[in-house]
Phi, psi and omega in degrees: 000134179270140179240141178264111184299321180293320178295320178296320179294314179299315182278355179055053178220163178250159183304322183296342182280346185282313182066231179248180184300323181290320176292321180296323178294338179262359184294144174281343178283116186295331179291312178300313183297313182295317178299318178297319178298316179298314180299312182298309183292326181292336180277351180277137185299323184267007183286125175259141182305317181296324178292318180299312182293326176295315179298317180295316179300316179296318177300313182296321178299321181283333192244351182252000000 
């Protein structure tokens, strides 16, 4: 698995905190969680980019 050092620094997390996609979706770290949400939703056939970004924006408003 590839890790983005800058994203990890920004999100203040270490690689061991990520685990798998399911663990990442449950993470309290909003950077880990948002990246997992983007990956999961982007892999869905019916996912529209505008819907994904709306969902992410709403999540961030509620949690940051």
